C-alpha positions as CSV (number, residue, x, y, z in Angstrom):
1,M,15.5,174.4,-38.6
2,E,12.6,176.9,-39.3
3,P,13.6,179.7,-41.7
4,I,14.5,183.0,-40.5
5,V,11.4,185.3,-41.2
6,L,12.8,188.7,-41.9
7,A,10.4,191.6,-41.3
8,G,12.7,194.5,-40.4
9,E,12.2,194.5,-36.7
10,N,12.5,190.9,-35.5
11,L,16.0,189.9,-36.3
12,T,17.9,188.5,-33.2
13,V,21.4,187.6,-32.5
14,R,20.6,183.9,-32.6
15,D,19.3,184.5,-36.2
16,V,22.2,186.1,-37.2
17,A,24.7,183.4,-35.8
18,D,22.2,180.6,-37.3
19,A,22.6,182.0,-40.7
20,A,26.3,182.8,-40.4
21,W,27.4,179.4,-38.9
22,R,24.6,177.0,-40.0
23,R,23.4,178.5,-43.1
24,R,19.9,178.8,-41.8
25,E,17.4,179.7,-44.6
26,A,16.0,183.3,-44.6
27,R,12.9,184.3,-45.9
28,I,11.1,187.8,-46.2
29,D,7.9,188.5,-44.5
30,P,5.3,189.4,-47.4
31,E,3.9,192.3,-45.4
32,A,7.4,194.3,-45.7
33,R,6.8,194.7,-49.5
34,A,4.1,197.1,-48.8
35,R,6.3,199.4,-46.7
36,M,9.1,199.4,-48.9
37,E,6.7,200.2,-51.9
38,R,5.5,203.3,-50.0
39,S,8.8,204.4,-49.4
40,R,10.1,204.1,-53.0
41,A,6.9,206.0,-54.2
42,L,7.9,208.9,-52.2
43,V,11.5,208.8,-54.0
44,E,9.8,208.5,-57.4
45,A,7.1,211.2,-56.8
46,A,9.8,213.7,-55.7
47,I,11.9,212.8,-59.0
48,A,8.6,213.4,-61.0
49,K,8.0,216.7,-59.4
50,G,11.5,218.0,-60.0
51,R,12.0,218.3,-56.2
52,V,15.7,218.9,-55.1
53,V,16.5,216.0,-52.6
54,Y,19.8,215.4,-51.3
55,G,21.6,212.3,-52.8
56,V,18.7,211.7,-55.1
57,D,19.3,214.6,-57.5
58,T,22.2,216.1,-55.9
59,G,25.9,215.4,-55.4
60,F,27.1,214.2,-52.1
61,G,29.2,216.2,-49.7
62,D,30.6,219.4,-50.9
63,L,28.8,218.9,-54.1
64,A,25.3,218.9,-52.3
65,D,24.6,222.1,-54.3
66,T,25.2,220.4,-57.5
67,I,21.9,219.3,-59.4
68,I,22.0,216.2,-61.2
69,S,20.0,215.6,-64.5
70,E,17.3,213.1,-64.3
71,T,19.1,211.0,-67.1
72,D,22.2,210.8,-64.8
73,L,20.5,209.8,-61.6
74,A,21.3,206.0,-62.1
75,A,24.7,206.8,-62.9
76,L,25.3,208.8,-59.9
77,Q,24.4,205.9,-57.6
78,L,26.6,203.5,-59.5
79,N,29.4,205.9,-59.4
80,L,28.8,206.5,-55.6
81,V,29.2,202.6,-54.9
82,R,32.4,202.5,-56.9
83,S,33.9,205.5,-55.3
84,H,33.4,204.0,-52.1
85,A,34.5,200.5,-52.6
86,A,38.0,201.4,-51.3
87,G,38.4,199.0,-48.5
88,V,41.7,197.5,-47.8
89,G,43.0,194.5,-45.7
90,A,42.2,190.7,-45.6
91,P,38.5,189.7,-46.9
92,L,35.9,189.3,-44.1
93,D,35.4,185.4,-43.6
94,D,32.3,183.6,-44.8
95,R,30.3,183.7,-41.7
96,A,31.0,187.6,-41.1
97,T,29.8,188.1,-44.8
98,R,26.7,186.1,-44.4
99,A,25.9,188.1,-41.0
100,I,26.2,191.5,-43.0
101,L,24.2,190.2,-45.9
102,L,21.4,189.3,-43.5
103,A,21.6,192.4,-41.5
104,K,21.3,194.7,-44.4
105,A,18.5,192.8,-45.9
106,N,16.6,193.1,-42.7
107,S,17.6,196.8,-42.5
108,L,16.1,197.8,-45.6
109,L,12.9,195.8,-45.2
110,K,12.1,198.4,-42.5
111,G,11.1,200.5,-45.4
112,Y,12.8,203.8,-44.7
113,D,15.6,203.9,-47.4
114,G,13.5,204.4,-50.4
115,V,15.0,201.7,-52.5
116,R,12.9,198.8,-54.5
117,F,11.8,195.7,-52.6
118,E,14.0,193.7,-55.2
119,I,17.1,194.6,-53.3
120,P,16.5,192.8,-50.1
121,V,15.2,189.9,-52.3
122,M,18.5,189.9,-54.2
123,L,20.7,189.9,-50.9
124,V,18.7,186.7,-49.6
125,A,19.1,185.3,-52.8
126,F,23.0,185.6,-52.4
127,L,22.7,183.9,-49.1
128,A,20.5,181.1,-50.5
129,R,23.0,180.4,-53.4
130,G,26.1,180.9,-51.2
131,L,27.2,183.7,-53.2
132,L,29.2,186.1,-51.1
133,P,30.9,189.4,-52.0
134,V,34.6,189.8,-51.3
135,I,34.5,192.6,-48.6
136,P,37.9,193.9,-47.3
137,S,37.9,194.1,-43.6
138,I,39.0,197.5,-43.1
139,G,37.0,200.6,-44.2
140,S,34.3,201.4,-42.0
141,V,33.7,204.9,-40.6
142,G,31.5,203.9,-37.8
143,A,28.8,206.1,-36.9
144,S,28.9,207.6,-40.4
145,G,28.4,204.4,-41.8
146,D,30.1,201.1,-43.0
147,L,30.7,202.9,-46.3
148,A,33.7,200.8,-47.9
149,P,32.5,197.5,-46.7
150,L,28.9,198.1,-47.9
151,A,30.0,199.5,-51.0
152,H,32.0,196.3,-51.9
153,L,28.9,194.3,-51.0
154,S,26.8,196.4,-53.1
155,L,29.4,196.3,-56.0
156,A,28.8,192.6,-56.1
157,L,25.3,193.1,-56.6
158,V,25.7,195.0,-59.9
159,G,28.0,192.6,-61.1
160,E,31.2,194.4,-60.4
161,G,34.0,193.4,-57.9
162,E,34.6,190.1,-56.7
163,V,32.7,187.2,-55.0
164,W,33.4,183.9,-53.4
165,W,31.6,181.0,-55.2
166,R,31.9,177.5,-53.9
167,G,35.4,178.3,-52.2
168,E,36.6,180.1,-55.5
169,R,37.3,184.0,-55.6
170,I,36.1,185.1,-58.9
171,A,34.9,188.2,-60.7
172,A,31.3,189.2,-59.5
173,A,29.8,189.1,-63.1
174,E,30.8,185.5,-63.5
175,G,29.8,184.5,-60.0
176,L,26.4,186.0,-60.9
177,R,26.2,184.1,-64.0
178,R,27.0,180.9,-62.3
179,A,24.5,181.3,-59.5
180,G,21.9,182.2,-61.9
181,V,21.3,185.7,-60.5
182,P,20.9,188.9,-62.8
183,P,22.7,191.6,-61.9
184,L,21.0,194.4,-60.3
185,V,20.5,198.1,-62.1
186,L,20.5,200.5,-59.4
187,G,17.8,203.2,-59.5
188,P,17.7,206.7,-58.1
189,K,18.7,206.6,-54.2
190,E,19.7,202.9,-54.1
191,G,23.3,203.3,-53.9
192,L,22.9,205.4,-51.3
193,G,20.5,203.3,-49.4
194,L,22.8,200.4,-49.8
195,I,26.0,201.7,-48.4
196,N,24.6,203.9,-45.6
197,G,24.2,202.1,-42.3
198,T,26.1,200.2,-40.0
199,Q,25.1,196.7,-40.9
200,G,28.8,195.8,-41.1
201,I,29.8,196.2,-37.6
202,S,26.4,195.3,-36.4
203,G,26.5,192.0,-38.0
204,I,30.0,191.2,-37.1
205,L,28.9,192.5,-33.4
206,A,26.0,190.1,-33.2
207,L,28.5,187.2,-33.9
208,A,30.9,188.5,-31.2
209,V,27.9,188.6,-28.7
210,H,26.6,185.2,-29.7
211,D,30.1,183.7,-29.2
212,M,30.5,185.5,-26.0
213,E,27.2,184.3,-24.6
214,S,28.1,180.8,-25.7
215,T,31.5,181.0,-24.0
216,I,29.9,182.1,-20.6
217,E,27.1,179.3,-21.0
218,H,30.0,176.5,-21.5
219,A,32.1,178.1,-18.7
220,L,29.2,178.0,-16.1
221,L,28.6,174.2,-17.3
222,A,32.2,173.4,-17.0
223,A,32.2,175.1,-13.1
224,A,29.1,173.3,-12.4
225,L,30.3,169.9,-13.6
226,S,33.7,170.4,-11.9
227,T,32.1,171.3,-8.5
228,D,29.9,168.1,-8.8
229,A,32.9,166.0,-9.9
230,L,35.0,167.2,-6.9
231,R,32.1,166.6,-4.6
232,G,32.0,170.5,-3.7
233,T,29.6,172.3,-1.9
234,D,27.1,174.5,-3.7
235,D,26.7,177.1,-0.5
236,A,28.7,179.5,-2.2
237,F,26.2,179.9,-4.8
238,D,23.4,180.7,-2.6
239,P,20.9,183.4,-3.8
240,A,21.0,185.2,-0.6
241,L,24.6,185.9,-0.6
242,F,24.1,187.6,-3.9
243,R,21.2,189.6,-2.7
244,A,23.4,190.9,0.2
245,R,26.2,192.3,-2.1
246,P,24.2,193.1,-4.5
247,H,25.8,192.5,-7.9
248,P,23.1,191.8,-10.7
249,G,25.7,189.9,-12.8
250,G,26.6,187.5,-9.9
251,S,22.9,186.7,-9.3
252,R,21.8,186.1,-12.8
253,A,24.7,183.4,-13.0
């Protein structure tokens, strides 16, 4: 199979399913780097000018009015990830985790999050090496973001939490060492950019949509073969009947 080329705008349900089920290779469109670097430059310029920007040099939520010193900006992002890695329940399975990794990388490549290009590169490296974060299945807050699931994903990038490596559940630091992936050191804004978003539920939804479409396709094939085997009539499927009702779902079938 040809590699999936991630550019931020072109990811399909089939791509997600191929990456999750068939471990289809993913690559990054080189043009995405320029978009991300422009976005990152805005964050760095704001810091250099001493501008107050929520989530960059302020606290979060009720602490939005608390200014964070420049020397503590990286620690702020790491602590944000640690504090939100509070998911519970059984871990997501391998294919759901691969779908989320792919969706997160694709989202960051849009160039709106102000994070470095190295982060989606690392997410794709996790996929390529089969290094999968252990992500508890319960913890999303829906439209506000998949904060807990994505925090567990992000924690693995910095060498904390746990990962799956060749079927073994191990400490992330050890998994990174075995896979030959250096741990990420978060910069300003990057923890926030990683845990905000709905790539957890969108990745899982993409798999559900793919499974649904596959089920419908196989059901139609089974119905057609059964009708043929029973020497049945196809008069009931005359397009004119569906135009007379009309129900678009039936006519498409």
